[in-house]
Structures are given as structure tokens and as C-alpha cells.
C-alpha positions in Angstrom: -5.2 1.3 -6.2 -3.3 -0.7 -8.8 -0.3 -1.0 -6.3 -2.6 -2.7 -3.8 -4.3 -4.9 -6.5 -0.9 -6.4 -7.3 -0.6 -7.9 -3.9 -4.0 -9.3 -4.1 -3.8 -11.1 -7.7 -5.5 -14.3 -7.4 -3.1 -16.3 -9.7 -0.1 -15.3 -7.6 -2.0 -15.9 -4.2 -2.6 -19.5 -5.8 1.1 -19.8 -6.5 2.1 -19.1 -3.0 -0.6 -21.3 -1.7 0.5 -24.3 -3.9 4.2 -23.5 -2.8 3.4 -23.8 0.7 1.4 -26.9 0.1 4.6 -28.4 -1.6 6.9 -27.5 1.3 4.8 -28.3 4.5 5.7 -31.9 5.3 5.1 -31.6 8.8 2.1 -29.9 10.8 2.9 -26.4 11.9 1.5 -23.9 14.2 2.1 -20.3 13.4 1.0 -16.9 15.2 0.4 -14.0 13.2 1.1 -11.2 15.8 -0.7 -8.1 14.3 -4.5 -7.5 14.3 -4.1 -6.1 11.0 -2.7 -9.5 9.8 -5.8 -11.4 11.5 -8.4 -8.9 9.8 -6.5 -9.7 6.3 -6.3 -13.4 6.9 -10.1 -13.7 7.7 -11.2 -10.8 5.2 -9.4 -12.8 2.0 -10.1 -16.2 3.5 -6.2 -17.0 3.6 -6.7 -19.5 6.4 -9.3 -21.5 4.2 -6.8 -21.9 1.3 -3.8 -23.4 3.5 -3.2 -27.1 3.8 -4.6 -28.5 6.7 -1.5 -29.0 8.4 -0.8 -25.5 8.8 -2.5 -24.0 11.8 -2.7 -20.1 12.1 -3.5 -18.7 15.6 -3.9 -15.0 16.5 -1.7 -12.9 18.7 -2.0 -10.0 21.1 -1.2 -7.6 18.2 -4.2 -5.1 19.0 -3.0 -2.5 21.1 -6.7 -1.3 22.0 -7.5 -4.9 23.3 -4.4 -5.3 25.5 -4.9 -1.9 27.3 -5.2 -2.8 30.8 -8.6 -2.2 32.4 -7.2 0.0 35.0 -6.1 2.3 32.4 -9.5 2.5 30.6 -11.0 3.5 34.1 -8.4 5.8 34.8 -9.5 7.4 31.5 -13.0 7.4 32.2 -12.3 9.0 35.4 -10.3 11.9 33.9 -12.9 12.5 31.3 -15.5 12.8 33.7 -14.0 15.9 35.2 -15.7 19.1 34.1 -12.6 20.9 33.5 -11.0 18.4 31.0 -11.5 17.8 27.2 -10.6 14.4 26.8 -9.1 13.4 23.2 -8.8 9.9 21.8 -8.6 8.1 18.8 -12.0 6.7 17.9 -11.1 2.9 18.5 -10.8 3.5 22.1 -14.3 5.2 22.7 -16.2 2.0 23.1 -13.8 -0.1 25.2 -15.5 -1.4 28.0 -14.3 -0.1 31.6 -15.4 -1.6 34.7 -18.7 0.4 34.3 -19.0 2.1 31.3 -17.1 3.5 28.3 -16.0 6.8 27.0 -18.7 6.9 24.4 -21.4 6.6 26.8 -19.5 9.3 29.1 -19.8 11.6 26.1 -23.5 10.8 25.7 -23.9 11.9 29.3 -22.3 15.2 28.7 -18.6 14.7 29.3 -16.4 16.7 26.4 -14.9 13.5 24.9 -13.5 14.1 21.4 -12.6 11.8 18.6 -9.5 12.9 16.8 -6.9 11.4 14.3 -3.5 12.8 15.4 -2.3 13.7 18.5 -1.1 16.9 17.1 -5.1 17.9 17.0 -5.1 17.5 20.6 -2.3 20.1 20.8 -4.1 22.8 19.0 -7.4 22.0 20.9 -5.4 23.0 24.0 -4.0 26.0 22.4 -7.7 27.0 21.5 -8.9 26.4 25.1 -6.2 27.7 27.4 -8.7 27.6 30.4 -9.5 23.9 29.9 -7.2 20.8 30.6 -6.7 18.7 27.5 -5.9 15.2 27.9 -5.0 13.0 25.0 -5.3 9.0 25.4 -1.8 7.9 23.9 -2.3 4.1 23.2 -0.4 1.9 20.9 2.6 -0.2 20.1 6.0 1.0 18.8 4.1 2.4 15.7 2.1 5.2 17.6 4.9 6.0 20.0 6.6 8.5 17.8 3.7 10.9 16.9 2.5 10.7 20.8 6.1 11.3 21.8 6.5 14.3 19.2 3.0 15.6 21.0 4.6 15.8 24.3 7.9 17.4 22.8 6.1 19.9 21.2 3.6 20.8 24.0 6.8 21.6 26.2 8.3 23.7 23.3 5.0 25.8 23.1 4.6 26.0 26.9 1.1 24.3 26.5 0.7 23.8 30.3 -2.9 22.8 29.9 -2.0 19.6 27.6 -1.0 16.1 29.1 -1.0 12.6 27.9 -2.4 9.6 29.5 0.3 6.9 28.2 -0.4 3.2 27.5 2.2 2.1 25.1 3.2 -1.5 25.1 6.0 -3.3 22.9 6.0 -6.1 21.0 9.3 -8.4 21.5 8.8 -8.8 25.4 5.3 -10.0 24.6 6.4 -12.5 22.1 9.2 -13.6 24.6 6.2 -14.0 27.3 4.2 -16.1 24.8 6.9 -18.2 23.6 8.2 -19.1 26.8 4.8 -19.8 28.4 4.1 -23.2 29.7 2.1 -25.1 27.3 2.9 -22.8 24.2 1.8 -24.1 21.1 3.5 -21.4 18.8 6.3 -22.9 16.6 6.9 -19.6 14.5 5.7 -16.1 14.6 4.7 -13.5 11.6 5.7 -10.3 13.4 4.0 -7.1 12.6 5.6 -5.2 9.8 4.3 -1.8 10.6 5.9 -1.9 14.1 9.1 -2.8 12.5 9.0 0.2 10.1 9.7 2.3 13.5 11.7 -0.4 15.5 13.7 -2.3 13.0 14.3 -6.1 13.7 17.9 -6.3 14.9 16.3 -7.1 18.6 14.4 -10.0 17.1 17.8 -11.8 16.2 18.4 -12.8 20.1 14.7 -13.4 20.6 14.5 -16.0 17.8 17.4 -17.9 19.5 16.1 -17.6 22.8 12.4 -18.9 21.6 14.3 -21.4 19.2 11.6 -20.3 16.8 11.7 -18.6 13.3 10.2 -15.0 13.3 9.3 -13.4 9.9 8.7 -9.6 9.6 5.5 -9.7 7.5 3.3 -7.1 5.9 -0.5 -7.2 5.6 -1.8 -8.0 2.1 -2.5 -11.7 1.0 0.6 -12.0 -0.9 2.8 -10.7 1.8 1.2 -12.9 4.7 1.3 -16.1 2.2 5.0 -15.3 1.3 5.6 -14.5 5.1 4.3 -18.0 6.0 6.1 -19.7 3.1 9.4 -18.2 4.7 8.3 -19.2 8.3 7.6 -23.0 7.0 10.5 -23.3 5.0 12.8 -22.3 8.2 10.6 -24.6 10.4 11.1 -27.7 8.0 14.9 -26.9 8.2 14.7 -26.6 11.9 16.2 -23.2 11.8 15.3 -20.3 14.1 16.4 -17.4 12.0 14.9 -13.9 11.3 13.7 -13.1 7.7 12.3 -9.9 6.4 9.3 -10.4 4.0 8.2 -6.6 4.2 11.4 -5.2 2.5 9.6 -2.5 0.7 8.6 -0.8 4.1 11.1 -2.4 6.9 14.7 -2.1 7.3 16.9 -3.8 10.1 17.6 -0.4 11.9 14.1 0.8 11.5 13.5 4.7 11.7 16.1 6.3 13.5 14.4 9.7 13.7 11.2 8.2 15.3 13.5 6.1 17.7 15.2 9.3 18.8 12.2 11.0 19.7 10.7 8.0 21.6 13.9 7.8 23.5 13.8 11.4 24.5 10.2 11.3 26.0 9.7 7.6 27.0 11.4 4.9 29.2 10.8 1.2 29.1 8.8 0.1 32.3 7.0 -2.9 33.2 3.5 -3.2 32.1 0.2 -5.0 32.7 -1.6 -6.4 29.4 -5.4 -6.8 29.5 -6.1 -10.5 29.5 -2.6 -11.5 29.8 -0.9 -10.1 32.8 2.2 -8.3 33.7 5.2 -8.5 31.4 8.5 -7.1 32.4 10.0 -4.2 30.4 7.1 -4.3 28.1 5.8 -1.0 28.1 6.8 2.8 27.6 6.2 5.5 30.4 6.7 8.9 30.1 10.1 10.1 31.8 10.4 12.0 34.8 11.7 15.2 32.9 8.4 15.3 31.1 6.2 14.5 34.0 4.5 17.8 34.3 2.9 16.5 30.8 1.9 12.9 32.1 -1.8 13.0 32.8 -1.6 9.9 35.2 0.6 12.4 37.5 -1.6 15.2 37.0 -4.8 13.5 37.6 -4.1 10.7 40.1 -6.6 7.8 40.1 -8.6 7.8 43.0 -11.1 4.8 42.3 -9.9 1.2 42.7 -10.7 -0.9 39.4 -13.0 -3.8 40.4 -12.6 -7.1 38.3 -15.6 -8.3 37.1 -15.9 -11.6 35.3 -18.2 -11.3 32.3 -17.6 -14.7 31.0 -15.5 -13.0 28.2 -12.5 -15.4 26.7 -10.6 -12.4 25.5 -7.5 -13.4 27.5 -7.5 -16.8 26.1 -8.0 -15.3 22.6 -5.3 -12.8 22.9 -2.8 -15.5 24.0 -3.8 -17.5 21.1 -5.2 -20.3 23.2 -8.6 -19.9 21.9 -10.3 -18.7 18.5 -13.1 -15.9 18.8 -15.8 -18.6 17.9 -14.8 -20.8 20.7 -16.2 -18.4 23.3 -19.8 -18.9 24.4 -20.6 -15.2 24.2 -19.4 -14.6 20.5 -22.0 -13.6 18.2 -24.5 -13.6 21.1 -24.4 -11.5 24.1 -21.1 -10.2 22.5 -21.5 -8.2 19.4 -19.8 -5.0 17.8 -22.9 -3.3 19.0 -22.8 -4.8 22.6 -19.1 -5.7 23.1 -18.1 -7.7 26.2 -14.6 -7.4 25.5 -11.9 -5.1 23.8 -11.2 -7.6 20.7 -14.8 -7.0 19.4 -14.8 -3.4 19.6 -11.1 -2.8 17.9 -10.8 -2.6 14.4 -7.8 -4.8 14.9 -9.4 -7.2 17.3 -9.8 -10.9 16.4 -13.3 -11.1 17.3 -14.3 -8.3 15.0 -12.6 -9.9 12.6 -14.1 -13.1 12.8 -17.7 -11.2 13.3 -17.4 -9.2 10.1 -18.2 -12.2 7.8 -21.5 -12.8 9.9 -22.5 -9.0 9.4 -21.6 -9.0 5.8 -22.1 -12.6 4.6 -21.8 -11.5 0.9 -18.4 -9.9 1.7 -15.3 -11.4 -0.6 
């Protein structure tokens, strides 16, 4: 792990902390978009090393957290069918729907399986030709290519018993929505590096001009985040709204063209409802009509209406960066990873689970 250790070197970390302290003349509020960045910030205590004038707030960069409640309920309805083998990544199994979750449904006898790749679901479909196999395809631009490839290969292999329940969302429209919202406190963004490995960042240039904010494409290790913050603060102090790429070792401006090609083949841009935020125009991906026979939402129409229940969870305010997890009155009390009241406490990328980890493991460094 020597390569990782180089991005966690204490002396280099202190160098960038000192550099930030030196250039930060005015107070700034910066949002790190990705949940992976949030977890790194809390795990390594980076927010505690920064000068008091620099305030970090957490964005909606957790795809599990923003998957709408009605989509979770649709997944539960499909998974409860006797003829269905329902496949999902593990982080979706405990996300609460209106009345239950996928893990509880599995305990009651439904065939819900945790997998690590959508291609596993294809093989399950091939091995069980008399069962309907549904894969819960959730994520940002990062997971869209493999999910698109699963749909493409299902068509090539004539796997008529395979389909995907799609809930893909796009980062730039969400940044636009948050940055233009009334009362927005964000002055600069650290954009998600892994998303940009796929999509590139050409689309961020007009976005930065629209928002009049700097955007820095940033990685996930301590030195990545601190260097990204330095670049962002430097631009803010110069009153510039440029786009910079800190994550050069993984991200190029044009992104991964092969991945983009398969996504464009299978998906189209659609309006999308974000859990805790609301409807954002052209912020999601839907399966194209040409592949509608592989769309689980069309194959298994939703029959029950989602009833919104107020649990007192503040996840919507947390996902928009308006509140911190520990501000929520349920945090660490009624709401824990064992008894989650909202998705941000369930997901490994959720802000609430990041803040709860030091409480669960107080000796963690």
C-alpha cells in the first residue's frame, strides 16, 4: 500500500494545511460533493486541521441517499414477487422504504441477493431461465457504464428473463440546482473525481460560469482533498470562477469515451426526483425505448402508491448541505447504522454514517 501511504504522509498533509492557512484571507464555505470525500475528511480529521475561516459542508454525492423513496418502494414491490430473483449491491439492502427494506424482505423469504457486479446478475439469469432476474441499477455517472453494459449484453445473449430497475442520477445538474437555490451558502465546489473519470469535466466550464463559483475536480485521499481545497481557495481569493483538475492521475477533460459511448447507447437524459431534494430537470438517466423490454419498471409496473411519512429525519437538509449530521435530533439516538431512519446513515458514502463512525470506533485514527 505504499502508493496510498504517499497520499497520507503527515508532513505533506501539514504542508498543505499551512499553505491553506496562509492564503485564506477571507472566510469561505466550500462543498465537497462526493460522499467518499466526506468520509475521508471525517476519518482523517481534515476538517479539524483547517483554519476556522474555512467551512466545509457536505453535498448530495451519495447515490444511495438520493435514490427516491418511490423507487425503493418499487424495488420492494418487485422483490416480493415469487417469480423474481432481485439482485442489488449491498448498500441498497438496508435503505428504508415506506414500510420496510430489502434485507427485511429477504428475511421474510424473498429471493434478494447481494452481488458485486451487474454482470453477476446476468449469469444468475442465464442459470435460472424460469425465473425473472431484476438488477437494481443505482448510481451516478460512475456506475452507469457497467449497468449499461449489462443491458447491452442481455440483449446480445437474448436473456429475456433479465431486466434492470434503473435509478441513475447526474452530478452537474445537481450542482446547478444547489448553487442557484435561494439562500445557497456554497462559494466553491470540490467535484467528485471518480464521476469525472467517466464523464470528464468539459461540462463543468459553463457550469462554473453559470454559478460564478470555482469548481475543482478532486480525489479522495487526504493530500488530494487538501490540495483541492487549496486550489479552490486560491481561485476564490482571486475572485475567479475557473475549473481546475487536481485529480490528474485519474481524470482527463474528455473522460472515458468508451464508457460514454455505451451509456449513450442504452440511456437517455430524463428529469429525476432526488430523495430529500426534489425534482431536478435533466438530472437522471432512463433506459431508452429501444431497450424497453429490459426495463424492469416497464416489465413490472408499480401498483402501490408511496405514502410519505415524516419520521423526523433531517436527511434532506443534510444532503443539501444546510445542516450537519449531528444537528439532527435523531442522530446517534433513534438513528444509528443498526436502526437507520434515513439513507445517509445506511450508505457507506452517507454523511451521517461518516459522522457516526468515530462514535462507534472512538479509537479510530
